[in-house]
C-alpha positions as CSV (number, residue, x, y, z in Angstrom):
1,M,-9.4,57.1,-43.8
2,G,-6.6,58.6,-45.9
3,S,-7.3,62.2,-44.6
4,T,-7.2,61.0,-41.0
5,S,-3.7,59.4,-41.5
6,K,-2.3,62.7,-43.0
7,T,-3.7,64.6,-40.1
8,L,-2.3,62.4,-37.4
9,T,1.2,61.8,-38.8
10,P,2.6,65.3,-38.1
11,L,0.9,65.2,-34.7
12,R,3.1,62.2,-33.7
13,E,6.2,63.8,-35.1
14,R,5.5,66.9,-32.9
15,Q,5.1,65.0,-29.6
16,H,8.6,65.1,-28.4
17,E,9.3,68.6,-29.8
18,S,6.4,70.0,-27.9
19,A,7.4,68.4,-24.6
20,K,10.6,70.0,-23.2
21,P,13.2,67.7,-21.5
22,E,13.0,69.7,-18.2
23,A,9.2,69.4,-18.1
24,I,9.4,65.7,-18.9
25,R,11.9,65.0,-16.1
26,R,9.7,67.0,-13.6
27,Q,6.7,64.9,-14.7
28,L,8.9,61.7,-14.5
29,H,9.9,62.5,-10.9
30,E,6.3,63.1,-9.9
31,I,5.3,59.8,-11.4
32,L,8.0,57.9,-9.6
33,A,7.1,59.5,-6.3
34,S,3.4,58.8,-6.7
35,P,1.5,56.1,-4.8
36,A,1.1,54.2,-8.1
37,F,4.9,53.6,-8.3
38,H,5.7,53.8,-4.6
39,G,6.9,50.4,-3.3
40,S,8.1,49.0,-6.7
41,K,11.7,49.8,-7.1
42,R,11.9,47.7,-10.2
43,C,9.2,49.7,-12.0
44,Q,10.8,52.9,-10.9
45,Q,14.2,51.8,-12.4
46,F,12.5,50.6,-15.6
47,L,10.6,53.8,-16.3
48,E,13.5,56.1,-15.3
49,Y,15.9,54.2,-17.5
50,V,13.8,54.2,-20.7
51,C,12.9,57.8,-20.3
52,E,16.5,59.0,-19.8
53,K,17.6,56.9,-22.9
54,M,14.8,58.5,-24.9
55,L,15.7,62.0,-23.8
56,A,19.4,61.3,-24.7
57,G,18.4,60.3,-28.2
58,E,19.3,56.7,-27.6
59,D,15.9,55.1,-28.1
60,G,17.4,52.7,-30.7
61,S,19.2,50.9,-27.8
62,L,15.9,50.2,-25.9
63,K,16.0,46.5,-26.5
64,E,15.1,43.7,-24.0
65,R,18.7,42.6,-23.7
66,S,20.2,46.0,-23.1
67,I,17.5,46.9,-20.5
68,A,18.0,43.7,-18.6
69,I,21.8,44.2,-18.5
70,E,22.0,47.9,-17.8
71,A,18.8,48.5,-15.8
72,F,18.5,45.3,-13.9
73,G,22.1,44.0,-13.7
74,R,21.6,40.8,-15.6
75,Q,24.6,38.9,-17.1
76,P,25.2,39.1,-20.9
77,Q,25.1,35.3,-21.1
78,T,21.6,35.1,-19.7
79,D,19.0,33.0,-21.6
80,W,16.4,35.6,-22.5
81,S,13.9,33.0,-23.4
82,E,13.9,32.0,-19.7
83,D,14.5,35.4,-18.0
84,T,11.3,37.5,-18.5
85,I,12.2,40.4,-16.1
86,V,12.0,43.0,-18.9
87,R,8.7,41.8,-20.4
88,V,7.1,41.4,-17.0
89,G,8.5,44.8,-15.9
90,A,7.0,46.5,-19.0
91,R,3.6,45.1,-18.3
92,E,3.7,46.3,-14.7
93,V,4.9,49.8,-15.7
94,R,2.0,50.1,-18.2
95,K,-0.4,49.1,-15.5
96,R,1.0,51.6,-12.9
97,L,1.0,54.4,-15.5
98,A,-2.7,53.8,-16.2
99,Q,-3.4,53.9,-12.4
100,Y,-1.5,57.2,-12.1
101,Y,-3.3,59.0,-14.9
102,I,-6.7,58.3,-13.5
103,T,-5.8,60.1,-10.2
104,P,-6.5,63.9,-10.0
105,E,-2.8,64.6,-10.1
106,G,-2.3,62.5,-13.2
107,A,-5.3,63.9,-15.0
108,A,-4.1,67.4,-14.4
109,A,-0.5,66.7,-15.5
110,E,0.9,68.9,-18.3
111,I,3.0,66.0,-19.6
112,R,1.8,62.4,-20.2
113,I,4.4,59.6,-20.4
114,D,3.2,56.4,-22.0
115,L,4.8,53.1,-22.8
116,P,3.0,51.7,-25.9
117,P,2.2,47.9,-25.9
118,G,4.9,45.9,-27.7
119,S,7.5,48.6,-27.3
120,Y,10.1,49.6,-24.7
121,V,10.3,53.2,-26.2
122,P,8.3,55.7,-24.1
123,E,6.2,58.5,-25.6
124,F,5.9,62.1,-24.2
125,R,2.9,64.3,-24.9
126,N,1.8,67.6,-23.4
127,A,-1.7,68.5,-22.4
128,V,-2.3,71.0,-25.3
129,L,-1.2,68.4,-27.8
130,R,-3.4,65.7,-26.2
131,A,-6.5,68.0,-26.5
132,E,-5.7,68.9,-30.1
133,E,-5.3,65.2,-30.9
134,K,-8.6,64.3,-29.3
135,E,-10.3,67.1,-31.4
136,R,-8.8,65.9,-34.6
137,H,-9.7,62.3,-33.8
138,A,-13.3,63.4,-33.1
139,A,-13.5,65.4,-36.3
140,A,-12.1,62.5,-38.4
141,A,-14.5,60.0,-36.7
142,A,-17.5,62.3,-37.4
143,T,-16.6,62.6,-41.1
144,E,-16.2,58.9,-41.4
145,A,-19.5,58.2,-39.6
146,I,-21.4,60.6,-42.0
147,A,-19.8,59.1,-45.1
148,A,-20.5,55.5,-44.1
149,G,-23.6,56.0,-41.9
150,T,-25.7,53.5,-43.8
151,Y,-23.1,50.8,-43.7
152,V,-22.6,51.4,-39.9
153,R,-26.3,51.2,-39.2
154,W,-26.7,47.9,-41.2
155,R,-23.6,46.5,-39.5
156,T,-24.9,47.5,-36.1
157,L,-28.2,45.8,-36.8
158,A,-26.4,42.7,-38.0
159,I,-24.3,42.5,-34.9
160,V,-27.2,43.1,-32.5
161,G,-29.2,40.5,-34.4
162,G,-26.3,38.0,-34.2
163,L,-25.9,38.6,-30.4
164,A,-29.6,38.2,-29.9
165,L,-29.6,34.9,-31.8
166,A,-26.6,33.7,-29.8
167,A,-28.3,34.6,-26.6
168,V,-31.4,32.6,-27.6
169,L,-29.3,29.6,-28.6
170,A,-27.4,29.8,-25.3
171,T,-30.6,30.0,-23.3
172,I,-31.9,26.9,-25.2
173,A,-28.7,25.0,-24.5
174,L,-28.7,25.9,-20.9
175,S,-32.4,25.1,-20.4
176,R,-32.1,21.7,-22.1
177,P,-32.2,19.1,-19.4
178,E,-29.2,16.7,-19.0
179,S,-29.7,13.1,-19.9
180,P,-30.3,10.7,-17.0
181,N,-26.9,9.1,-17.7
182,T,-25.2,12.4,-17.4
183,Q,-27.0,13.3,-14.2
184,A,-25.9,9.9,-12.7
185,F,-22.3,10.6,-13.9
186,A,-22.4,14.0,-12.2
187,R,-23.7,12.5,-8.9
188,F,-20.8,10.0,-9.0
189,W,-18.2,12.7,-9.3
190,E,-20.1,15.3,-7.2
191,P,-17.7,15.3,-4.2
192,V,-14.8,16.0,-6.6
193,F,-16.7,18.5,-8.7
194,H,-17.8,20.5,-5.6
195,S,-14.5,20.4,-3.8
196,T,-12.1,23.4,-3.9
197,E,-9.1,21.0,-3.4
198,P,-7.5,19.1,-6.3
199,L,-8.1,15.4,-6.7
200,L,-5.2,13.4,-5.4
201,V,-4.3,10.8,-8.1
202,A,-2.1,8.0,-6.8
203,V,-0.6,5.9,-9.5
204,A,0.9,2.4,-9.1
205,H,4.6,1.7,-8.8
206,P,5.5,-1.5,-10.6
207,I,8.9,-3.1,-9.9
208,V,10.9,-3.2,-13.0
209,Y,14.0,-5.4,-13.4
210,H,17.1,-4.1,-15.3
211,A,19.7,-6.5,-16.7
212,S,23.1,-6.2,-15.2
213,P,26.0,-4.8,-17.2
214,R,27.4,-8.3,-17.6
215,A,24.1,-9.6,-19.0
216,T,23.9,-6.7,-21.4
217,Q,27.4,-7.1,-22.7
218,L,26.8,-10.8,-23.2
219,S,23.6,-10.0,-25.2
220,E,25.2,-7.4,-27.3
221,S,28.1,-9.8,-28.2
222,N,25.5,-12.3,-29.4
223,Q,23.7,-9.8,-31.7
224,P,24.7,-7.8,-34.8
225,P,26.3,-4.4,-33.9
226,Q,24.2,-1.2,-34.1
227,E,25.4,2.0,-35.6
228,I,23.3,4.0,-33.2
229,P,22.9,2.6,-29.7
230,R,19.2,1.6,-29.1
231,Q,17.5,-0.6,-26.5
232,R,16.6,-4.1,-27.6
233,P,15.6,-7.3,-25.7
234,I,18.4,-9.2,-23.8
235,Q,19.3,-12.4,-25.7
236,V,21.5,-14.7,-23.7
237,R,21.4,-18.5,-23.0
238,P,19.7,-19.5,-19.7
239,D,23.0,-20.9,-18.4
240,Q,24.8,-17.6,-18.9
241,V,22.7,-15.6,-16.4
242,D,21.7,-16.0,-12.7
243,G,19.7,-14.1,-10.1
244,S,22.4,-11.4,-9.7
245,D,21.8,-10.4,-13.4
246,F,18.3,-9.0,-12.6
247,I,18.4,-5.7,-10.7
248,P,15.1,-4.5,-9.2
249,V,14.3,-0.8,-9.9
250,L,11.8,0.8,-7.6
251,N,9.6,3.8,-7.9
252,Q,10.8,4.9,-11.3
253,Y,8.3,3.5,-13.8
254,V,4.5,3.8,-14.4
255,G,2.5,1.2,-16.5
256,F,1.0,2.4,-19.8
257,G,-2.5,1.6,-18.7
258,D,-2.0,3.5,-15.5
259,L,-0.7,6.5,-17.5
260,V,-3.7,6.5,-19.8
261,A,-6.1,6.3,-16.9
262,A,-4.5,9.2,-15.1
263,T,-4.4,11.3,-18.3
264,D,-8.0,10.6,-19.1
265,V,-9.2,11.6,-15.6
266,S,-7.0,14.7,-15.6
267,A,-8.3,15.8,-18.9
268,M,-12.0,15.2,-17.9
269,L,-11.5,17.2,-14.7
270,A,-9.7,20.0,-16.6
271,R,-12.8,20.4,-18.8
272,K,-14.7,21.0,-15.5
273,S,-12.0,23.5,-14.4
274,K,-10.8,21.1,-11.8
275,T,-7.2,20.2,-11.0
276,V,-5.4,17.1,-10.0
277,R,-2.3,16.3,-8.0
278,V,-0.5,13.2,-9.3
279,R,1.7,11.2,-7.0
280,M,3.4,7.8,-6.9
281,A,1.4,5.7,-4.4
282,S,4.7,4.4,-3.0
283,G,5.7,7.9,-1.9
284,L,2.4,8.7,-0.2
285,E,2.0,8.6,3.6
286,F,-1.5,8.0,5.1
287,T,-1.4,11.5,6.5
288,E,-1.5,12.8,2.9
289,L,-4.7,10.8,2.2
290,R,-6.5,12.1,5.2
291,N,-9.6,14.1,4.5
292,V,-9.0,14.4,0.8
293,N,-10.7,12.9,-2.3
294,A,-8.3,10.4,-3.9
295,L,-8.2,8.2,-7.0
296,L,-6.1,5.0,-6.7
297,I,-5.0,3.7,-10.1
298,G,-3.7,0.2,-10.2
299,A,-4.2,-3.0,-8.3
300,V,-1.4,-5.1,-6.7
301,T,1.2,-2.6,-7.8
302,N,-0.6,0.2,-5.9
303,R,0.3,0.1,-2.2
304,W,-2.9,2.0,-1.1
305,T,-5.3,0.0,-3.2
306,M,-4.1,-3.2,-1.4
307,E,-4.1,-1.5,2.1
308,L,-7.5,0.2,2.0
309,Q,-9.4,-2.7,0.4
310,Q,-9.3,-4.9,3.5
311,S,-12.9,-4.2,4.5
312,W,-14.4,-4.1,1.0
313,R,-16.4,-7.0,-0.6
314,F,-14.4,-7.3,-3.8
315,Q,-10.7,-7.4,-3.4
316,F,-7.5,-8.1,-5.4
317,A,-6.0,-11.3,-4.0
318,R,-3.9,-14.3,-4.8
319,N,-5.7,-17.7,-5.0
320,Q,-4.3,-21.1,-4.2
321,D,-2.6,-21.3,-7.6
322,W,-0.8,-18.0,-6.9
323,K,-2.7,-16.2,-9.6
324,T,-3.9,-12.6,-9.0
325,V,-7.7,-12.5,-9.0
326,V,-10.6,-10.3,-8.2
327,M,-12.2,-12.2,-5.3
328,D,-15.7,-12.0,-3.8
329,T,-14.9,-12.2,-0.1
330,M,-18.6,-12.6,1.0
331,D,-19.4,-15.4,-1.4
332,A,-18.4,-18.3,0.8
333,S,-16.7,-18.9,4.2
334,A,-13.7,-20.8,2.7
335,P,-11.4,-18.8,0.5
336,K,-11.0,-21.7,-2.0
337,D,-14.8,-21.7,-2.5
338,R,-15.3,-18.0,-3.1
339,R,-16.2,-16.6,-6.4
340,Q,-13.3,-15.2,-8.2
341,W,-12.3,-13.8,-11.6
342,S,-8.9,-14.5,-13.1
343,I,-7.3,-14.4,-16.6
344,S,-4.8,-16.4,-18.5
345,Q,-1.7,-14.6,-19.7
346,K,1.4,-15.3,-21.6
347,L,4.9,-15.0,-20.2
348,D,5.3,-11.7,-22.1
349,G,2.4,-10.2,-20.1
350,S,-0.2,-10.2,-23.0
351,A,-3.7,-11.5,-22.3
352,P,-6.9,-12.0,-24.3
353,E,-9.1,-10.5,-21.6
354,D,-9.0,-8.6,-18.3
355,Y,-11.2,-8.0,-15.2
356,I,-11.7,-4.5,-13.8
357,L,-12.7,-3.2,-10.4
358,V,-14.2,0.2,-10.0
359,S,-14.8,1.3,-6.4
360,R,-16.3,4.5,-4.9
361,I,-15.9,4.4,-1.1
362,C,-17.6,7.3,0.6
363,N,-17.0,6.1,4.2
364,S,-13.3,5.5,3.8
365,L,-10.8,5.2,6.6
366,T,-9.1,8.3,5.1
367,G,-12.0,10.5,5.9
368,G,-12.4,11.5,2.2
369,M,-13.9,9.7,-0.7
370,V,-11.7,7.0,-2.3
371,L,-12.1,6.0,-5.9
372,V,-10.3,3.0,-7.4
373,G,-9.8,2.2,-11.1
374,A,-7.8,-0.9,-11.6
375,G,-7.5,-4.1,-13.7
376,L,-5.7,-7.3,-13.2
377,K,-3.4,-6.1,-16.0
378,Q,-2.7,-2.8,-17.5
379,F,-5.5,-3.3,-20.1
380,G,-8.2,-3.3,-17.4
381,T,-6.7,-0.3,-15.7
382,E,-6.8,1.6,-19.0
383,A,-10.4,0.6,-19.5
384,A,-11.2,1.7,-15.9
385,G,-9.9,5.2,-16.7
386,G,-12.0,5.4,-19.8
387,L,-15.2,4.3,-18.0
388,L,-14.7,6.8,-15.2
389,C,-14.6,9.6,-17.7
390,D,-17.5,8.5,-19.9
391,P,-20.9,10.0,-18.8
392,D,-23.0,7.7,-21.1
393,R,-21.3,4.4,-20.2
394,L,-20.8,5.0,-16.5
395,G,-24.1,6.7,-16.1
396,A,-26.0,3.7,-17.7
397,I,-24.3,1.4,-15.2
398,L,-25.1,3.6,-12.2
399,R,-28.7,3.9,-13.1
400,K,-29.1,0.1,-12.7
401,L,-27.9,0.3,-9.1
402,P,-30.3,0.5,-6.1
403,G,-31.5,4.0,-5.2
404,G,-29.5,6.0,-2.8
405,W,-26.1,4.7,-4.1
406,E,-24.9,8.4,-4.2
407,T,-24.3,8.4,-0.4
408,R,-23.2,4.8,0.0
409,N,-20.2,2.7,-0.9
410,L,-20.2,0.9,-4.2
411,Q,-18.1,-1.6,-6.2
412,I,-18.5,-2.8,-9.7
413,V,-16.6,-5.7,-11.3
414,L,-16.3,-5.6,-15.1
415,H,-14.9,-7.8,-17.9
416,A,-13.3,-6.6,-21.1
417,R,-11.9,-8.4,-24.1
418,V,-8.4,-7.3,-25.1
419,I,-7.9,-6.8,-28.9
420,G,-4.4,-6.0,-30.1
421,N,-3.3,-4.8,-26.6
422,S,-6.3,-2.5,-26.4
423,P,-9.3,-3.1,-24.1
424,A,-12.8,-3.3,-25.6
425,Q,-15.8,-1.8,-23.9
426,P,-16.2,-3.5,-20.5
427,E,-19.4,-5.3,-19.3
428,V,-20.6,-5.6,-15.7
429,V,-20.3,-9.0,-14.1
430,A,-21.0,-8.1,-10.4
431,W,-21.7,-5.1,-8.2
432,H,-22.3,-4.4,-4.5
433,V,-23.7,-1.3,-2.7
434,W,-23.6,-0.9,1.1
């Protein structure tokens, strides 16, 4: 390899000496007027600017900042990490130069102008020099091949053998049948997997209450001062506040369980090369749900879960005790006698358990498939998201449903224990297919 380097180094040094400035400018004008560059003023400006700087011996000034300012009129205070006009322009110029030199005119050109990758400094070479360079490269390559022939042959055999083994392993992996659970999981998601449109994910919109400035000031005066302002719970006596101290904040927050569920589903679909479109349910109009596949995350805090569930068997509702429950609307004629699932929770929102509703509605009023993953609390919603993305767990449940569920509506009610504010693996308590 040492002899090759000594041969090529003087060759690079002679490139610009062998190509006369007049010939380079003629070739430059032919390139700029060619179909490859016609219609792209930016590429014409870029190439002409860097070539003229090179011919003037000012190649040291060919930096991203100077090109952006002098060739494209950018302001000196521009944030170059955000403005990529020079980098994008260089890539486009390289592509168009390659297109030009595969045309008959380009192949016959006496001068070749190149813009090496990673550089904004052009190179000029004449045809004689290019031919000489090719001959020297070929001679050097032949010498190296003779000197290291045995190594090359063994390396080639090793590469070929490795590729053959990889092909065999890939064939085995592709021919291995999917498990029954995975097949059921794929059928559940089939409308989404086969769609060219992104899945619309509508997340819930809980109402959060902020403390008024008066209540905040009272609380801070009752607590030790902080060197760095940080949020902390409001601590005031009950007789110091009234209803005006609780300010409702709409459409600005998402529950943690809802966030986890949306993230899990998005990641699962990304592995399948599918995209999602996440929206706040409160900001969606019915026309946006028409004829699309949608996933509704959340129960009573999701407007569209509550609106679209009216004809479904299992629904989120309030019972006579004003508790939110999952109710079986077909279990009895009188609402008070219907089967229902509820949880006990503390004032801080924590709970030892949760109930979950997973729905897959093929014949939805929207005209597309509607999926629902929601719990009575955030814990159940988080568990619903995990279940919807787990081929083994979801597939095992689906395989116990009546045949033909793939083209019918289905609902599954599940129960999960909550341990340390995290849901355990849920278990099925009821299901319905119609």
